[in-house]
N, C-alpha and C positions, 0 to 999 in steps of 0.2 A: 177260520185263518189267523194265524198268530204273528205279529210282528217281532222280530228279534233285534233287538236296540244295541247297539256296540256301548259298551261305559266309557266315557271320557276318562281320559288318562288323568290319574290322581297323582301332583307333584308331591315328592317327596319332599319334607324338610331340610333334607339335608343336602347340602353340595356335593357333587362329586365331579370328576374330570372324566370328561369324553373326548375320545381321538376319532373327529368324524373324516372320512373321504369325503372330498369336495369335489366336482367337476365343474369347469368355467367352457363353454363354445365362446370362442372370441374369433372374429375374420375367418371365420371359418376352420379353426382348429381347436381342438380339445387339450385342455390342461387340467391335469388332476393333482391334488396336495391335500395333505393333511392338516387339520387346525384343531388345536387343543383349545377345549371350550372347558368352563366351569359353570355348571348348571343344574339344577336339581330335578329336570325332566329331560328325557330324550329328544323331544319335539322341538324344546326351547334351546336345547344346546345344536340342534341341527339348524335351526333360524339365527343363531348367532355365528355360527360356524359359516354360514351363507353370506351374511352380514359383513364379517371378518375379510372374508376373502375378496367380496365386493370392495372395500376400502383398500385393500392392498393394492388391487390391479389399479386402481385409481392413482393411488400413490406413485406407481410405478410407471404413470404417462400411458397405461395402456388402454386403448379404446375399442369398444365391441364392434363400430361399424364406421365408413364415411359416408356420408350422404351430400350429394352436390343438388344444392338447391337455389333456386331463384329468389334473392332477396330484394325486397323493394326500397327505394329511397328517394328523398324528393329533391328537387331542382328547384331553386327561385330564380327568377328572373323577373326583367322589368314589363309591366303587361300596357295596355292602353291606358291614356289617362282619364282620372273622373271628371265626367262634363261639368260638375258643379263644383268640385273642390280646384280642377285643374291640375291635382296631381298624380304623379304615374301611380298605379295599381301594382301589386306584386302577383305574378304569374307561377303558380306553384306547380311543375310537373313530375307525375313519377314514373320512376325509371327502374328497370331490374338489372341486377348483375348476378352472376353467378358466384356461388359462396360453399366452400367445401365445411361441412359440420359434423364435427367428431362426435360420436354417441357414446357417452360413459357406459361403463357395465353395469347392469342392473339386475334385478332378481329372477328376469326371465333368462339371464346368460348364465345364472349359477344354479348347481342343484348339488343339494348333498346326497350321497349315494348310501354309503352305510356306515357303521360302526367300526372300527378295525380295535385290534389289539396294541397295548400301549408300547410294545417294541417294535411294532411294523413300519413306523413311517422313520425309522432310524436311517438316516442317508449311508449309503458306501460309496467308495469315490474313484475315479478312475484311475487305471495304473499308470498314466502321464503327474496327473495330480500328486498322488502318493512318492513317484518318483524324485519330482521335483522337490516336495516338501523335505525330503530325506536327504537330497543335497543343499539346501538350505541350512537344515539343521547343521550338516556336518561341517560347513563353511561358518556357522556360528560358534561352534565348539571351538576350533583355533583361533578365533577371535579372544586375544587376552582382556582378562578382565582386570579393570582399573582397582586396584588394592584400596579398599577403603580406608580413610584415614581416621586415627585416633584423635582424641581432643588435644591430645600434647602437640600432635602433626600440625593440627589447625593453628594453634596457638604459633608455633614456629613460622607457620607462613605467614600469620599476620604480621608477627615482628619485622620479617623478611621485607613484606611489602612495605610498613611501617618505613622502615630503613632507606627503601627504593626513593618514596615519595620525599623525605628528609635531603636525602643526597640531590634527587631530582631538583628541589626547591634551590637548596645551595650553590647547587651548578647554574642556576638561572640567575640568581641573584650576583655570583662571581662574574658571571657573562656582561650583566647590566653595567657591573661597576666597571669590568674593564672597557667596555664600549665608551663610558662616561669618560673616562681617565682619556681615552684615545681621541673622543672629539674634543677635550680640553686642548689635547697636544696640536691637534690638527688645527683649532682656532687660532691657537698660537703662532704656529708657524705660517697660517696663512695670513694671519694681520704682519709679521715680521716680513714676508715677501712682498705685501700689497705697498708697505710703508717703503720700503727699499724702492720698489720700483717706479712709485709715483713721484717721490720726492726727489730723486736723481735726472737730471736735465730737465727737458720741458714738458709740456702736458703731451699727454699720451692716450690712444683710443683703447678701448676695454676690450673690443676684438682683438688688437695686437697683443694686450693683458693675457689674453687668454689661450693664445698660441704659446706667448714665451713663460708663461708661469705653469702651464699645466692645468688649468683651473677652469670652472667652468664659468659662464657669463654671470651668472646669478651670483656665485659665492665672492667673484671681484665685487661685485659693485655691493653686496652687503659688507665686505670689510671694509670698503672706501666709506661708507655714510657710518661705520662703525667707529671710525678713526676720527671721521668728522665730528660727530656728536660726543664721543667719550674720550677721544685723545689716543695716546698712545706710547706706553714704556713713560708715564708722567708728563708727558708733553702736549699741549694742545695744538692742532691742528686746521687750518682752513683749506676747505675743497672751492679750488678754481675751476670753474668749466669756462670751457672755449669749444671752437670747433676747427677740426682739422680737413679738409677735402668733404665739409658736409656734414661729416659726422662730431659727435660731442666727443670730446677729450677733456680730462681730468690731469689736475697736477695739486699734491699735496704741500702746504708751505706752513712750517711750524709758525705759530701765533707770536707775535711779541708781547 
């Protein structure tokens, strides 16, 4: 009786490309696909294809099965007091709860079926997808393409942008100067009106001046104390404070 032993596969020193048809049985459904591997032997190529398919399924978030199990957890509560120390002991109770565990695909879910020709794994697409792609390409062709600017165009655009920046800065500066002149004139007009109002006749209440001069309370009060502190039109003034019907009243008098 003689025994015939199969010779082990001898790996070639040269790496080559293998197209492996792989099948996965996932959640009761079968999925087939091809994996291209580079290996020196058929067996190692098949193993590498299965491992690649397993990792791709995992990255896609696909699980092989879902099992509901009883998972134990500990609950601590106060136990009886220790007779020696008088301290309460900790009572640990083991409880269980239903938990769904999702099992990742592994070797027993995937197998290499055969080696296929290099062009056998090329995809063909559905008519709907091809028609949709054709419509999108047609729409893109109608879209106007922007003309690529030359270096001269870029330089002109930069000059125009710089001119706009300079013009914007100058406009802001002019506005600031104009506002300063307006504020100065408004201040002169305010001081003139307040001086005339509070030097004529008897003392007056600021609330009445607000209505008569069409100014805010704060601006009139500011003008009064400006005249008191700095004078007006080269003359010094005293600010006399009295009361009218319980309200503060003011009168400006030229200092002698």
